[in-house]
Backbone as CSV, one residue per row, in Angstrom:
resi,resn,N_x,N_y,N_z,CA_x,CA_y,CA_z,C_x,C_y,C_z
1,MET,33.440,-46.340,21.490,32.874,-46.022,22.817,33.075,-44.558,23.010
2,TRP,31.916,-43.834,23.549,31.958,-42.511,23.816,32.332,-42.443,25.319
3,SER,33.650,-41.588,25.408,34.073,-41.299,26.692,34.228,-39.872,26.969
4,THR,33.805,-38.714,26.228,34.118,-37.523,26.184,32.473,-36.745,26.349
5,ARG,32.587,-36.018,27.444,31.497,-35.247,27.836,31.408,-33.856,27.001
6,ILE,30.484,-33.380,26.488,30.347,-32.126,25.960,29.381,-31.080,26.754
7,LYS,30.081,-29.944,27.099,29.307,-28.873,27.730,28.752,-27.936,26.686
8,ALA,27.522,-27.587,26.953,26.874,-26.572,26.038,26.542,-25.331,27.110
9,THR,26.976,-24.341,26.587,26.669,-23.003,27.555,26.057,-21.726,26.877
10,CYS,25.121,-21.253,27.314,24.326,-20.288,26.459,25.076,-19.154,26.521
11,VAL,25.628,-18.577,25.531,26.477,-17.347,25.474,25.785,-16.110,24.878
12,GLU,24.591,-16.251,24.348,23.990,-15.121,23.619,22.669,-15.291,23.836
13,LYS,21.763,-14.201,23.949,20.280,-14.353,23.904,19.809,-13.234,23.038
14,LEU,19.156,-13.418,21.961,18.748,-12.453,20.937,17.225,-12.083,21.010
15,GLY,16.523,-12.838,21.762,15.133,-12.639,21.831,14.440,-13.391,23.038
16,LYS,13.232,-13.841,22.777,12.604,-14.559,23.717,12.726,-15.805,23.876
17,CYS,13.222,-16.259,25.167,13.880,-17.912,25.074,13.574,-17.976,26.625
18,HIS,13.226,-19.312,27.049,13.308,-19.645,28.435,14.657,-19.890,29.161
19,HIS,15.794,-20.035,28.116,17.117,-20.108,28.496,17.650,-18.718,28.895
20,GLU,18.632,-18.754,29.962,19.208,-17.629,30.248,20.721,-17.587,29.867
21,LEU,21.408,-16.593,29.937,22.931,-16.433,29.685,23.634,-17.295,30.812
22,GLY,24.627,-18.008,30.385,25.231,-18.589,31.279,24.807,-20.024,31.955
23,GLU,23.614,-20.458,31.437,22.985,-21.846,31.571,23.902,-22.845,30.822
24,SER,24.190,-23.958,31.486,25.065,-24.734,31.032,24.408,-26.208,31.142
25,TYR,24.681,-27.127,30.027,23.985,-28.451,29.816,25.283,-29.372,29.596
26,VAL,24.978,-30.749,30.007,26.315,-31.449,29.431,25.633,-32.809,28.837
27,PHE,26.241,-32.981,27.631,25.803,-34.123,26.707,26.576,-35.333,27.176
28,GLU,26.119,-36.483,27.714,26.657,-37.604,28.344,27.095,-38.456,27.098
29,THR,26.190,-38.559,26.022,26.365,-39.144,24.879,26.044,-38.299,23.697
30,PRO,26.457,-38.880,22.547,25.956,-37.815,21.409,24.579,-38.232,21.023
31,ILE,23.896,-39.042,21.284,22.687,-39.410,21.032,21.500,-39.090,22.097
32,SER,22.014,-38.745,23.020,21.046,-38.589,24.738,20.446,-37.230,24.382
33,TYR,19.386,-37.276,24.944,18.711,-35.769,25.038,18.852,-35.377,26.450
34,VAL,19.217,-34.055,26.431,19.653,-33.261,27.858,18.303,-32.682,28.287
35,GLU,17.864,-33.328,29.589,16.468,-32.818,30.002,16.680,-31.248,30.735
36,GLY,15.838,-30.636,30.125,15.735,-29.131,30.201,16.295,-28.120,29.328
37,MET,16.815,-28.894,28.279,17.503,-28.023,27.226,16.425,-28.097,25.986
38,CYS,16.266,-26.871,25.678,15.402,-26.876,24.468,15.831,-27.794,23.132
39,LEU,14.733,-28.348,22.668,15.284,-29.180,21.203,15.671,-28.423,20.088
40,GLY,15.184,-27.011,20.124,15.498,-26.002,19.049,17.174,-25.951,18.951
41,ILE,17.716,-26.226,20.032,19.343,-26.133,20.047,19.565,-27.739,20.046
42,GLN,18.996,-28.578,20.743,19.952,-29.995,20.696,19.763,-30.540,19.360
43,ASP,18.653,-30.562,18.628,18.378,-31.191,17.530,19.301,-30.687,16.488
44,PRO,19.693,-29.510,16.223,20.443,-28.993,15.069,21.922,-28.952,15.491
45,ALA,22.167,-29.148,16.797,23.599,-29.157,17.406,24.273,-30.748,17.303
46,ARG,23.296,-31.701,17.229,23.716,-32.927,17.450,24.906,-33.314,16.783
47,ILE,25.015,-33.048,15.511,26.164,-33.061,14.544,27.608,-32.675,15.160
48,TRP,27.209,-31.496,15.649,28.467,-30.751,16.045,28.845,-31.111,17.426
49,VAL,27.888,-31.668,18.173,28.409,-32.222,19.297,29.388,-33.659,19.366
50,THR,29.038,-34.288,18.037,29.710,-35.422,17.631,31.002,-34.885,17.227
51,HIS,31.228,-33.942,16.455,32.458,-33.594,15.868,33.332,-32.788,17.108
52,CYS,32.597,-32.085,18.120,33.299,-31.621,19.143,33.932,-32.801,20.085
53,ALA,33.268,-33.976,20.237,33.695,-35.185,21.005,34.925,-35.719,20.291
54,ALA,34.912,-35.813,19.020,35.974,-36.504,18.083,37.100,-35.565,17.914
55,SER,37.006,-34.197,18.499,38.101,-33.128,18.249,38.295,-32.578,16.958
56,LEU,37.137,-32.864,16.058,37.465,-32.311,14.675,37.272,-30.517,15.072
57,PRO,38.211,-29.932,14.172,38.440,-28.659,14.548,36.986,-27.779,13.912
58,SER,36.686,-26.746,14.773,35.597,-26.025,14.285,35.966,-24.904,13.597
59,TRP,35.160,-24.070,12.917,35.500,-22.797,12.104,35.770,-21.535,12.974
60,GLU,35.558,-22.000,14.384,35.989,-20.617,15.202,37.648,-20.510,15.192
61,GLY,37.919,-19.210,14.567,39.516,-18.904,14.443,40.125,-18.765,15.667
62,ASP,39.392,-18.241,16.691,40.123,-17.977,18.297,40.453,-19.421,18.915
63,ASN,39.597,-20.389,18.569,39.805,-21.511,19.577,38.941,-22.603,18.571
64,PRO,39.654,-23.513,17.893,38.959,-24.673,17.166,38.610,-25.689,17.709
65,GLU,38.575,-25.822,19.174,38.123,-26.689,19.791,36.839,-26.544,20.343
66,VAL,36.201,-25.357,20.178,34.925,-24.817,20.679,34.026,-24.363,19.424
67,TYR,32.845,-25.037,19.491,31.839,-24.821,18.696,30.882,-23.652,19.090
68,ARG,30.408,-22.742,18.205,29.209,-21.746,18.400,28.260,-22.156,17.821
69,ILE,27.165,-22.498,18.250,25.826,-22.947,17.289,24.639,-21.987,17.833
70,HIS,23.817,-21.661,16.636,22.670,-20.871,16.980,21.637,-21.682,16.899
71,CYS,20.460,-21.660,17.762,19.091,-22.574,17.877,18.482,-22.188,16.382
72,ILE,17.189,-22.999,16.271,16.462,-22.643,15.216,15.771,-21.489,14.812
73,SER,15.572,-20.785,16.168,14.785,-19.410,16.052,15.761,-18.551,15.677
74,LYS,15.330,-17.650,14.820,16.292,-16.388,14.394,16.573,-15.426,15.513
75,LYS,15.574,-15.345,16.531,15.520,-14.469,17.647,15.856,-15.425,18.932
76,GLY,16.672,-16.391,18.965,16.952,-17.275,19.902,18.050,-17.238,20.615
77,THR,18.662,-18.315,20.698,20.047,-18.211,21.455,21.435,-18.712,20.520
78,VAL,22.444,-18.442,21.402,23.716,-18.968,20.768,24.384,-19.558,21.859
79,TRP,25.025,-20.936,21.465,25.503,-21.711,22.445,26.959,-22.313,22.092
80,LYS,27.718,-22.288,23.272,29.273,-22.511,23.140,29.122,-24.111,23.227
81,PHE,29.646,-24.924,22.554,29.914,-26.365,22.821,31.512,-26.625,22.991
82,GLU,31.793,-27.350,23.948,33.387,-27.640,24.293,33.310,-28.989,25.142
83,ARG,34.536,-29.544,24.794,34.821,-30.982,25.289,35.228,-30.485,26.897
84,ILE,34.805,-31.198,27.762,35.247,-31.294,29.153,35.724,-32.678,29.581
85,ASP,36.922,-32.716,30.018,37.642,-33.815,30.474,37.667,-33.767,31.908
86,GLU,36.898,-34.385,32.580,36.765,-34.547,34.092,36.923,-36.044,34.368
């Protein structure tokens, strides 16, 4: 059963995108879609949302509990995914 929420925060904007730096969204389940968040990041990040929820280490050397994922556009956004335990 899914009991962990994953917060996605826009941390870098490389070009045109309707998302702004600092915007955050929360994944309540690994298969839910988050209203207002572009599918260009939701779909490619889905596997990493699941990995983050399962506490599998990321490739980020400074913090293996955080994932940084780029949207599908080469001039899009970079998002930080992290567990939130509230």
